[in-house]
N, C-alpha and C positions, 0 to 999 in steps of 0.2 A: 614569402610573397609569391603569388601565382602570376604567371605570365599568360594572359588570356590570348595572346597572339601566337603562341606556340602550338605545334601540332601534337605535342605530347599530352596524353591523358593521365591524370593522376587518379589512381584507383586505390581503394582501400576496402577493407572488410569491416563489418561491425565489430568483430572481435578485436581489431586494432584499436578501437575506441574504448575498449573495456565493456562493451555491451554484449550481454549473453542472451540467448533465447531459452525459453522454458516451454515445455509442453504443458498445456492447461487441460489435459484430458483426464488426469487422475483426480478423482473426486475424493475429498477428505471431509472430516467433520471437525469443526471448531466449536467452542462453547462461548457464547456471548451472554454475560450475566447469568450463567447457568443453563441457558437455552441452547440445545444442539442446533447448529446451523451448517448446511452443506456449503462447501467451498471448493475451489479448484486449486490443486497443488501447482505451484509456480507463479500464482498471482500474488497480489499484495492484500493485506488486511482491508485496506480501504475499499478495494473492488468487491471483496467478499461481503463487507458490511453493506455497501450500497445495493448489491444484488439481493441481499436479504431484506432490504427495506429500511435499514437503519440510517437516519439522516442526522440526528443529533448524537454526538459522541461524548460531549461533556458540557458543563456550564461554567462560565466565568461570571461569578456573581449570579445574577438572574438571567444573563444572556446566554442563549444556546450557541454552541460551537459545533462545527462539523468540518467537512472538507472544504477548503478554500482554494489553495493553490495546487494541491495534488502533486507537489514535487519536493516537499520537505523543507520549504523556506519559511512558511508562516507559523508553524507549530500550533495551528488551530485544531488539529486532529489528534492531540495527545490522548493516549489511552493507557491502560495497564495491561501488560501482556505477561502471562505466567508469573504474576506477582511483582513484575518490574514496572513501576509507574513511569510516566513521561516518555512513552514510546510513540513514535509517529506512525499512524495507521497507513499513511501513503508510502512509507519507506520500509515497512515490516513485511517480510515474506510470510505467506501462509504455510503452516506446518500442521500435520494431522494432530488432533487432540489438544491444540493450544487453547489456553483459557484467556479470554479477553474480558476485561471489566470496563464498562462504560460508566462514567460519572454523570448520570442523567437525573438523579433524584433531586 
């Protein structure tokens, strides 16, 4: 519990919360349904796909699915990464030469 009347400041660093920073300056190439797509190392697949113009990532029946919550809760952004199905685009970090399969047909 915090005492708002005290003069003490509670200070913390983002690393204390398990949050790390990444440089997004290194450009890499990922492959989306066989198409070479530029991406930034340190970002997530969701950001790379949106930057490249991909909005529909899969279909549930006839309904298109894409990014909904962006924080790994809804599972609407499931994709196949390097042959592993059911990966969340919003929680998967970008790596050079990764292969992403979108189920959009």
